[in-house]
N, C-alpha and C positions, 0 to 999 in steps of 0.2 A: 622517446619523443611523444608517444601517444599519451602517456601518463602526464607529462608536462602540459600538454594541450588541455587535458581534462581539469587540471588544477589552476589554469590561468583564466583571468576574467574573459568573458565572451565579448568580442570586439563590437558587435552590432548593438550592444547595450550601453556602450560608453556615452553616447549622446544623451542618455537619460540620467546619467550620474550614478547609475546602479552598477556596482562592480560585483558580478556574480559568475562563478565558474560553472562549467557544465555539471560537475559533481554536485555542487550546491543546488543546481536546478533539479537534478535527479532526486536528491535528498528531500527538498521541499515538496516536490510533486508527490513523492512517496508518503510524506507526513500528511499532506493534504488528503490523499486518497485514503490513508488509514483513518483519518478523522472523519472524512465524509461518509464512510460506511455507516456511521450512526444515523446520518440523515436518511440513508436508504432504509435502514431498519425502522426508523420512526415512520416514514411514509408507508411502508408495507404494513406495519402494525395498525396505523390509523385506518388504512383501507379495509383491513380485515376485522377491526374492532377488538383485537386481542393481540397479545405479544407474538410477533412473528419474526423469524430471522430468515430472510430470503437467501438464496444461493449466491446472489450478487454480493452480499455482505462478506461471504467467505472468499470470493474471488478478489474483492477489493482489499481484504485483509492480507491475502498472500502477495498480491502485487505491491501494496504499500510497504509491507515488511521487507520484501525483496529489494525494493528500491532504496529504502532507508538503510537496510543492512549493507547494500553495496556501497552506499555513501560512507558509512562508518568503517568499512573494510578497506576500500581502495582509494579514497580521497586523502588529502593531507591530514584530515581530521584524525583518522585512525583511532577511534575512541572505543576502548573495551566495554565501557558501560553502555554505549549505544549499540554495540554488537549484541550483548546479552539481552538488552531491552527489546531488540527486534528479532532475535533468534527464537526465543521461547514462544511468542505469539504465532510465529510461522508454523511451528509444529502443531499447535492447537488448531489453527485455521485449516491446515492441510488435513488433519485427522477429521475435523468436523465436516469438511467438504467431502472427504471419502465416505463418511457415514451417510451424508445426505444423498450422494449419488448411489450408494449401495441400497439405501432404503427406498428412494423414490425413482431411481433410474436417471438416465441422462435427459430424457424428454418427459418431465413431469407435467401434469396439467396445472393450470394456474390456481385452481380451486383446492388443490391437494396440500395446502400448507398444514 
């Protein structure tokens, strides 16, 4: 039953004419988060006057990948291309986040980019 609920259109959106399932909302939110990480990187680089990848970039990568990966795994879509497309960036983001935490620690100073 829970799976059917996640694949059916959300009732409170019907008045707008938008037919969107909870899984699609999760997938779109993940895709938006994965894309918005570049805005975060742009703002950080602009502030520092040099290329910078802030830790938030890696958190957004992991969350966005996890959300879109769950969409492709558990929704009616179940697309192998989408799974592979989101699985590999997850490993890269997780490893980069690990290296950042190992190198700078959990509580790094803002000037230490």
